[in-house]
TIVO-2410 file (N, C-alpha, C; in nm, 3 decimals):
# residues 66
REC num residu      c1      c2      c3 atome chaine
REC   1      X   2.514  -8.599  16.846     N      A
REC   1      X   2.574  -8.669  16.956    CA      A
REC   1      X   2.469  -8.752  17.031     C      A
REC   2      X   2.353  -8.698  17.055     N      A
REC   2      X   2.250  -8.774  17.126    CA      A
REC   2      X   2.197  -8.888  17.042     C      A
REC   3      X   2.199  -8.871  16.910     N      A
REC   3      X   2.153  -8.980  16.824    CA      A
REC   3      X   2.250  -9.098  16.827     C      A
REC   4      X   2.376  -9.071  16.848     N      A
REC   4      X   2.476  -9.179  16.851    CA      A
REC   4      X   2.466  -9.260  16.979     C      A
REC   5      X   2.430  -9.196  17.088     N      A
REC   5      X   2.422  -9.269  17.215    CA      A
REC   5      X   2.287  -9.337  17.236     C      A
REC   6      X   2.183  -9.293  17.169     N      A
REC   6      X   2.052  -9.352  17.193    CA      A
REC   6      X   2.042  -9.499  17.150     C      A
REC   7      X   2.103  -9.542  17.038     N      A
REC   7      X   2.095  -9.686  17.007    CA      A
REC   7      X   2.166  -9.773  17.111     C      A
REC   8      X   2.270  -9.722  17.174     N      A
REC   8      X   2.338  -9.798  17.278    CA      A
REC   8      X   2.248  -9.817  17.399     C      A
REC   9      X   2.175  -9.717  17.435     N      A
REC   9      X   2.083  -9.728  17.548    CA      A
REC   9      X   1.973  -9.829  17.518     C      A
REC  10      X   1.923  -9.827  17.398     N      A
REC  10      X   1.818  -9.922  17.361    CA      A
REC  10      X   1.874 -10.064  17.365     C      A
REC  11      X   1.995 -10.081  17.317     N      A
REC  11      X   2.056 -10.214  17.317    CA      A
REC  11      X   2.077 -10.265  17.460     C      A
REC  12      X   2.124 -10.182  17.550     N      A
REC  12      X   2.144 -10.223  17.689    CA      A
REC  12      X   2.011 -10.256  17.755     C      A
REC  13      X   1.912 -10.176  17.731     N      A
REC  13      X   1.781 -10.201  17.790    CA      A
REC  13      X   1.725 -10.333  17.738     C      A
REC  14      X   1.743 -10.359  17.609     N      A
REC  14      X   1.694 -10.485  17.552    CA      A
REC  14      X   1.767 -10.603  17.615     C      A
REC  15      X   1.895 -10.592  17.635     N      A
REC  15      X   1.973 -10.699  17.696    CA      A
REC  15      X   1.925 -10.724  17.839     C      A
REC  16      X   1.897 -10.619  17.912     N      A
REC  16      X   1.847 -10.632  18.050    CA      A
REC  16      X   1.711 -10.701  18.051     C      A
REC  17      X   1.622 -10.660  17.961     N      A
REC  17      X   1.489 -10.721  17.955    CA      A
REC  17      X   1.498 -10.868  17.918     C      A
REC  18      X   1.589 -10.902  17.829     N      A
REC  18      X   1.606 -11.041  17.790    CA      A
REC  18      X   1.657 -11.123  17.908     C      A
REC  19      X   1.749 -11.068  17.984     N      A
REC  19      X   1.802 -11.139  18.100    CA      A
REC  19      X   1.693 -11.159  18.205     C      A
REC  20      X   1.615 -11.056  18.232     N      A
REC  20      X   1.508 -11.067  18.330    CA      A
REC  20      X   1.403 -11.169  18.285     C      A
REC  21      X   1.374 -11.170  18.156     N      A
REC  21      X   1.277 -11.266  18.103    CA      A
REC  21      X   1.327 -11.408  18.124     C      A
REC  22      X   1.453 -11.431  18.098     N      A
REC  22      X   1.509 -11.565  18.120    CA      A
REC  22      X   1.505 -11.605  18.266     C      A
REC  23      X   1.534 -11.512  18.355     N      A
REC  23      X   1.531 -11.541  18.499    CA      A
REC  23      X   1.390 -11.576  18.544     C      A
REC  24      X   1.293 -11.496  18.500     N      A
REC  24      X   1.153 -11.521  18.538    CA      A
REC  24      X   1.107 -11.655  18.483     C      A
REC  25      X   1.144 -11.686  18.358     N      A
REC  25      X   1.104 -11.814  18.301    CA      A
REC  25      X   1.171 -11.931  18.373     C      A
REC  26      X   1.295 -11.914  18.414     N      A
REC  26      X   1.363 -12.020  18.487    CA      A
REC  26      X   1.298 -12.045  18.622     C      A
REC  27      X   1.265 -11.938  18.693     N      A
REC  27      X   1.197 -11.952  18.822    CA      A
REC  27      X   1.060 -12.018  18.803     C      A
REC  28      X   0.988 -11.977  18.700     N      A
REC  28      X   0.858 -12.038  18.673    CA      A
REC  28      X   0.871 -12.186  18.641     C      A
REC  29      X   0.976 -12.221  18.567     N      A
REC  29      X   0.999 -12.362  18.537    CA      A
REC  29      X   1.025 -12.441  18.663     C      A
REC  30      X   1.104 -12.386  18.755     N      A
REC  30      X   1.131 -12.457  18.881    CA      A
REC  30      X   1.004 -12.477  18.962     C      A
REC  31      X   0.918 -12.375  18.967     N      A
REC  31      X   0.791 -12.391  19.037    CA      A
REC  31      X   0.705 -12.498  18.970     C      A
REC  32      X   0.699 -12.496  18.838     N      A
REC  32      X   0.619 -12.594  18.766    CA      A
REC  32      X   0.673 -12.734  18.787     C      A
REC  33      X   0.804 -12.751  18.778     N      A
REC  33      X   0.865 -12.882  18.799    CA      A
REC  33      X   0.843 -12.930  18.942     C      A
REC  34      X   0.854 -12.839  19.039     N      A
REC  34      X   0.832 -12.876  19.179    CA      A
REC  34      X   0.689 -12.920  19.203     C      A
REC  35      X   0.595 -12.850  19.144     N      A
REC  35      X   0.455 -12.890  19.159    CA      A
REC  35      X   0.429 -13.025  19.094     C      A
REC  36      X   0.495 -13.052  18.981     N      A
REC  36      X   0.480 -13.180  18.915    CA      A
REC  36      X   0.533 -13.293  19.003     C      A
REC  37      X   0.650 -13.274  19.060     N      A
REC  37      X   0.708 -13.376  19.148    CA      A
REC  37      X   0.619 -13.398  19.269     C      A
REC  38      X   0.571 -13.290  19.329     N      A
REC  38      X   0.484 -13.299  19.447    CA      A
REC  38      X   0.356 -13.377  19.414     C      A
REC  39      X   0.294 -13.347  19.300     N      A
REC  39      X   0.170 -13.417  19.265    CA      A
REC  39      X   0.197 -13.562  19.226     C      A
REC  40      X   0.313 -13.589  19.164     N      A
REC  40      X   0.346 -13.727  19.128    CA      A
REC  40      X   0.366 -13.811  19.253     C      A
REC  41      X   0.433 -13.757  19.354     N      A
REC  41      X   0.453 -13.831  19.479    CA      A
REC  41      X   0.319 -13.853  19.549     C      A
REC  42      X   0.235 -13.751  19.552     N      A
REC  42      X   0.102 -13.766  19.613    CA      A
REC  42      X   0.017 -13.869  19.540     C      A
REC  43      X   0.025 -13.870  19.408     N      A
REC  43      X  -0.052 -13.968  19.329    CA      A
REC  43      X  -0.001 -14.109  19.355     C      A
REC  44      X   0.130 -14.125  19.369     N      A
REC  44      X   0.186 -14.257  19.397    CA      A
REC  44      X   0.138 -14.311  19.532     C      A
REC  45      X   0.142 -14.225  19.634     N      A
REC  45      X   0.094 -14.270  19.765    CA      A
REC  45      X  -0.055 -14.300  19.763     C      A
REC  46      X  -0.131 -14.220  19.691     N      A
REC  46      X  -0.275 -14.246  19.679    CA      A
REC  46      X  -0.299 -14.379  19.610     C      A
REC  47      X  -0.223 -14.407  19.505     N      A
REC  47      X  -0.236 -14.533  19.433    CA      A
REC  47      X  -0.201 -14.651  19.524     C      A
REC  48      X  -0.095 -14.637  19.600     N      A
REC  48      X  -0.054 -14.745  19.690    CA      A
REC  48      X  -0.160 -14.770  19.797     C      A
REC  49      X  -0.220 -14.665  19.852     N      A
REC  49      X  -0.327 -14.681  19.950    CA      A
REC  49      X  -0.448 -14.750  19.889     C      A
REC  50      X  -0.479 -14.715  19.764     N      A
REC  50      X  -0.593 -14.776  19.698    CA      A
REC  50      X  -0.569 -14.925  19.674     C      A
REC  51      X  -0.449 -14.962  19.631     N      A
REC  51      X  -0.416 -15.102  19.608    CA      A
REC  51      X  -0.421 -15.179  19.740     C      A
REC  52      X  -0.368 -15.120  19.844     N      A
REC  52      X  -0.367 -15.186  19.975    CA      A
REC  52      X  -0.510 -15.204  20.027     C      A
REC  53      X  -0.596 -15.104  20.006     N      A
REC  53      X  -0.735 -15.116  20.050    CA      A
REC  53      X  -0.807 -15.227  19.972     C      A
REC  54      X  -0.779 -15.238  19.844     N      A
REC  54      X  -0.841 -15.345  19.765    CA      A
REC  54      X  -0.794 -15.482  19.812     C      A
REC  55      X  -0.666 -15.494  19.841     N      A
REC  55      X  -0.614 -15.623  19.888    CA      A
REC  55      X  -0.672 -15.661  20.023     C      A
REC  56      X  -0.687 -15.565  20.112     N      A
REC  56      X  -0.744 -15.597  20.243    CA      A
REC  56      X  -0.892 -15.631  20.232     C      A
REC  57      X  -0.964 -15.564  20.141     N      A
REC  57      X  -1.106 -15.599  20.125    CA      A
REC  57      X  -1.120 -15.737  20.062     C      A
REC  58      X  -1.029 -15.773  19.972     N      A
REC  58      X  -1.033 -15.909  19.916    CA      A
REC  58      X  -1.002 -16.013  20.023     C      A
REC  59      X  -0.912 -15.984  20.111     N      A
REC  59      X  -0.879 -16.077  20.219    CA      A
REC  59      X  -0.996 -16.094  20.312     C      A
REC  60      X  -1.065 -15.987  20.344     N      A
REC  60      X  -1.182 -15.994  20.432    CA      A
REC  60      X  -1.295 -16.073  20.365     C      A
REC  61      X  -1.317 -16.050  20.235     N      A
REC  61      X  -1.421 -16.122  20.164    CA      A
REC  61      X  -1.388 -16.271  20.156     C      A
REC  62      X  -1.263 -16.304  20.134     N      A
REC  62      X  -1.222 -16.445  20.123    CA      A
REC  62      X  -1.240 -16.517  20.257     C      A
REC  63      X  -1.205 -16.454  20.366     N      A
REC  63      X  -1.220 -16.519  20.497    CA      A
REC  63      X  -1.366 -16.527  20.539     C      A
REC  64      X  -1.449 -16.433  20.499     N      A
REC  64      X  -1.590 -16.438  20.537    CA      A
REC  64      X  -1.666 -16.541  20.457     C      A
REC  65      X  -1.622 -16.576  20.338     N      A
REC  65      X  -1.690 -16.674  20.256    CA      A
REC  65      X  -1.664 -16.816  20.306     C      A
REC  66      X  -1.558 -16.840  20.378     N      A
REC  66      X  -1.526 -16.975  20.426    CA      A
REC  66      X  -1.609 -17.013  20.541     C      A
***
């Protein structure tokens, strides 16, 4: 009798572990995706500041040469 019920317990435990693994991986994916979006936005603003600084330095150099 105990041998008949033991495979069922193993199967349920395996199903639970699989579900928890999927949940943990999904949460990890959301954190990874969020960090990617955050860094992409920060990189875009940094790039825009750099372009703007170059344009202003070119304007200053052009006016000083005249």
